C-alpha positions as CSV (number, residue, x, y, z in Angstrom):
1,M,-16.5,-1.8,4.6
2,L,-13.0,-3.2,4.4
3,V,-11.5,-4.9,7.5
4,L,-7.7,-5.2,7.8
5,E,-6.4,-7.7,10.3
6,P,-2.7,-7.2,10.9
7,L,-1.4,-9.3,13.7
8,M,-4.9,-10.1,14.9
9,K,-5.9,-6.4,15.2
10,K,-8.9,-5.3,13.2
11,I,-8.9,-1.9,11.4
12,E,-12.3,-1.1,10.1
13,I,-12.3,1.1,7.0
14,I,-15.5,2.9,6.0
15,V,-16.0,3.1,2.2
16,E,-18.2,5.7,0.6
17,K,-19.3,6.2,-3.0
18,T,-18.5,9.7,-4.3
19,K,-19.3,11.5,-7.5
20,T,-15.8,10.7,-8.8
21,G,-15.3,7.2,-7.4
22,Y,-14.8,6.1,-3.8
23,S,-13.4,7.4,-0.5
24,A,-12.3,5.5,2.5
25,F,-11.3,6.3,6.1
26,A,-10.3,4.4,9.2
27,E,-12.5,4.9,12.2
28,K,-9.7,4.7,14.7
29,L,-6.7,5.9,12.7
30,P,-5.9,9.2,11.0
31,V,-6.0,7.5,7.6
32,Y,-8.0,8.7,4.6
33,T,-7.7,7.8,0.9
34,I,-9.6,7.8,-2.4
35,G,-9.8,5.8,-5.6
36,N,-11.6,5.9,-9.0
37,T,-12.5,2.1,-8.7
38,L,-12.9,-0.2,-5.7
39,E,-9.7,-2.0,-6.8
40,E,-7.7,1.3,-6.8
41,L,-9.3,2.2,-3.4
42,K,-8.2,-1.2,-2.0
43,T,-4.6,-0.6,-3.1
44,N,-4.6,3.0,-1.9
45,T,-6.1,1.9,1.5
46,I,-3.4,-0.7,2.1
47,E,-0.7,1.8,1.0
48,A,-2.1,4.6,3.3
49,I,-2.3,2.3,6.3
50,N,1.2,0.9,5.7
51,L,2.6,4.4,5.6
52,Y,0.9,5.3,8.8
53,L,2.1,2.0,10.5
54,E,5.6,2.4,9.2
55,F,5.8,6.0,10.5
56,N,4.7,4.7,14.0
57,G,7.0,1.7,14.0
58,S,4.4,-1.0,13.5
59,A,4.2,-4.0,11.1
60,R,3.0,-3.6,7.5
61,I,-0.3,-5.0,6.2
62,I,-0.1,-7.4,3.4
63,E,-2.9,-7.6,0.8
64,R,-4.1,-11.1,1.9
65,A,-4.9,-9.7,5.3
66,L,-7.6,-7.5,3.7
67,K,-11.2,-8.8,4.0
68,I,-14.1,-7.0,2.3
69,M,-17.1,-7.2,4.5
70,P,-20.7,-6.0,3.9
71,A,-21.7,-2.7,5.5
72,R,-23.5,-3.0,8.7
């Protein structure tokens, strides 16, 4: 699970292993992405959420706000 904390809000991202790499989706946002590696998935997740937030007039997430948490 990835947890993004922009401006003290948490956005939980569910990460799943796939046959070709990884997929991720936000539980409370219409954001989905994929990556061949976890590092690529992390980059793609930040980019996807930033695109969504920019489209809706919100602040951008910066990479240091990303925390990787163990799955519950």
